[in-house]
N, C-alpha and C positions, 0 to 999 in steps of 0.2 A: 396131093397137088398135081401129080402127073395126070389124073383124071379130072377134066374140067367140070364133069358133071358131079363129082364128089364135093360135098360141102366142107368148108374149113372148120377146124375145131375152135372152141372158145379160146384155147391157149394160144393158137396161132393168131387169132384176131386180136387178142390182148397184146401179144408181142409186137404185132404190126402197129397197133395203136400207140404203143409206147416207144416205137422206133427202135426196137431191140433186135430185129431180124437182119440178116445179111442183105446186101444190096440186091443180089439176084433173087433171093427168096421173097424179099419185100416187093420186088417187081411182079412176081408171079401172083402174090396175094392181091396186089393192087389190081392186076388184070382180071383176076377171078371175081373180086368184089364188084368191079365195074360191070361184069357180065351177069353176076348172080344177085338177084334182088333180095333173096332170103338172107344171104351172108351179109349183104350191105345193111340190111335192117338190124341183123344181130350185132354188127360192128357199131352201128349207131347207138344201140341200147347199151352195149358194153362200155362205149366211151362216156355215155351219160352216167352210167352207174359208177364208172371209175372216177369221173369228175365229182359226182356227189360224195363218193367215199373220200376222195382227196379233200374236198371242202370240209366234210365232217371231221376228218382227221386234223386238218389245220385249225378248225375252230376249237376242237378239244385241246389241241396243243397250246393254242393261244390262251384258252381259258385257264389251262393248268399253269401256263407261264405267268398269266396275270395274277392268279391266286398266289403263286409262289412269290412274285414280285411284290404283291400287296402284303403278303405275310412278312417278307423281309423289311419292307418299308414300315410296316406296323411295329415290328421288333425294333427297328432303328429309332422310330419315333418314341417308343416306350423307353428305350435305353437313353435317348437324348433327354426326354422329360425327367427320367430318374437322375441323370447327371446334372440337369439344370436345378432340380430340387436340392440335390446334394451341394451344388455350388452356392445356391441361394442360402442354404442352411449354414454352410461354412462361412459365407460372407456375413450373414446375420450374426453368427457366433463371433466372428472376428471383430465386427463393429461393436457388438455388445461388450466384448472384453475390452476393446480399445476405449469405449465410452466409459466403462467402469474405471479403467486405469487413469484416464484423463480426469474423471471426476475425483478420484482418490488423490491424484497429484494436485489438482486445484484445491481440494479441501486441505491437504497438507500444507500447501503454499499459503492458504488463507490463515491456517493455524499459526504458521511461522510468522507471517506478517502481523497477525493479531498479537502474538506473544511479544514480538519486537515493539509493537506500538504500545502494548501495556507496560512493558519495562520502561520505555522512554517516558510514557505518561507518568508512571509512578516516580521515576527519577526526577522528572520536571516538577511533579507535584511535591516531592520531598525537598527538592532544591528551593521551590517557591515557598514551601512551608518553613524551611530553615531561614530563608531571607526574611519572611514575615516575622518569624520568631525573633531574629536578630534586631529587626526594626522595632518590634514591640518592646523588647528589653531596653532599647536606647531611648524610648519616649517616656515622658513622665505621665502619671495618672492625671487625667483631666480634672477629676473631682478634687484632687489634692493640690495640683499645681496648674491652675488655669493661666497664670501669668499676671503680673501686676506692674503698673508703670506710674510715673509721676508726670506732672505737667511741665513740659520743657520745650524750649524753642530749638529749631534745627540749627540756628546760628550758634547757640550755646554748645550743642553737642559737637559741632564741626570745628569750633574755634579752639576747643580744649584737646590738644594732641596727646596729652598725657592721660586721657580718660581710659581706665582699665576695663576690659571686658569682664574680668572676674576679680573684683576687689575683695579684700578679706571680709569674713562674716563673723559676727559675734559667736563665740563658742557655744553659748547657751542656745542660740537660734539654730546653730548647726546641729546640735544634739537633738533638738526638737524635730528637725527635719528627718534625721535618721530614725528616730523613734516612730514618727508618723508613718514612714515607709516600712517599718518592721525590720530594719537592718541592725543586727546585733553589733555590739562594740568590737567584737573580735573580727568582724568582716568590714569595718569601716575603711580599712586601708585599701580595700578593693574597689572603692568608689571615690569619685570626685564630686564634691558639692558644687553644683553648677547652677548658674542663672538661666532660667528659661528665656527671658527677654534680657539681653545684656544691658548693663548700665550705659554702654555706648549708644544704645538705641532708646534710652529712657527707662530701663528696667530698674526696680528697687530691690533692696535686700529684705524681702518679705517672705514669710513661710509659704505664701501663695505663688512665689516666683522662684523657689529653690527646690531642687530635688537631687537625690544621689544618683549620679550617672556612672555605670560600671566601666572600668577600664578595659575589660575583656571584650566589650562589644565592638563590632566593626565600625559602627557609627558612634564613635566616642567623642569626648570633649574637644579633642584637637580638630576633628572634622567639623564640629559645630563652630569652633573658633574661625574657621575659614569662611563659613557662611556669615558669621557676625561681622567680620572685617569687610566682606564683600558688600553686605547690605549697608554698612556704615558709609562706605565709599559711594554707593549708588544714591543714598539719601543726601549726602553732602553735594553730590553732583546734580541733584535735582531730577534724577531719572526715576526715582521711586519715592512715593510719599512716606513720611515717617509712620503714619498710622497703618499703612499697608504693610510695611516691613514688620511692624510689631505684631500685626494679626497673622502674617505668614509664618513667622518664627514661633508664635505661641500655639497656633492651631496644630501644626505638624512640621517641625523644623527639618525632618528628613525629606518630606515631600517638597518643601521649599528649596532645600539644597539641590535636589534633582532638577527642579525647574529652573533655578537661577544659573546652575552650572551645566545644564543640559546633559546630564549623565545619570546612570543608574547605580554607579558605584562611587565611593569616596575617592577624591583626587588627591594625590600627594602634594602638599604645599611646601613652601620654603621653610616655614616655621616648623612644620611637622618633620621634614627631613633633618633639620638641624637638631630637633629634640631626639630623634631616633639615633643619630650619630652620637650625641652626647650621652644618651642612655646606654648605648653599646659600650662606650668608653668606660662607663662606670659599672658595667656588668648588670644593668637593669633591663628587663624586657622592654621592647619598644612600645608596648601598649600601656606601660606603667611609668609614670614620671619618676625621676630619680629621687625626688623628695615629694611626698604626697602634698597636694595643694592644701588639703585640710590642715596638715601640720604647719605649713607655712603661714596659713591664716591665723592659727592659734599663736604662733610665735610673734606675728605682727601685732596681734591684739594684746599680748602680754607686754 
């Protein structure tokens, strides 16, 4: 540098280009380059080469950084996808299990409800069957006891206040009725020989109008007496025709009772309550009279 004719080295030119020389030395190099065309050309080439190297290095670094960033992002994406698949699998498994549990619970509930319904249905059916059986026992056989009446005027029936609903029956006729229904003599005490159409409504003491009615039935003779008295009152009041009353009580007296009293069960009447109290006083069950009606009828006939 002391000799202006001496050329600068590449190292000095590079340090000058990179601004790494001291201020004094940098001034000398600047002065020399200004005067020396050769060194000025070399400096230009070195700066271009340095710039190209710097650009290449930056591109390589950016490319490496990009690949690294891309690899990281790819790894993250794969991990995220795997996590999403796991989450979806877990959710699917959870909902599948929940669906199965809900379906099982619904099925169990349906089975319980079905069982309850079946039990209630069976109980109702059994209750209905028992009620139908009780009614069937209390009704006469239509082929044996269709009912029989005499020609009579309503005024005659209503003017006779002493007309009995169940007047005595000839013992031979009574025995014929029991035999026709297949009731043995030892069981006759469990039945009352009853008129299907009461004489108070024009019925007669015919084998076609008599049948053994069991005391044990819910729909017994005392309940039928309530219907007979009620129909007699309605006929005498002109609210029901005599023929209608006869047909209703002969076809199905229990159905007629339900219709005229607007009920499905026998209603306790004054006469029934009195008989129950009297029977309890004598130590006789409420469904059985203190003295069988058949016996009273035999006594009256004798």
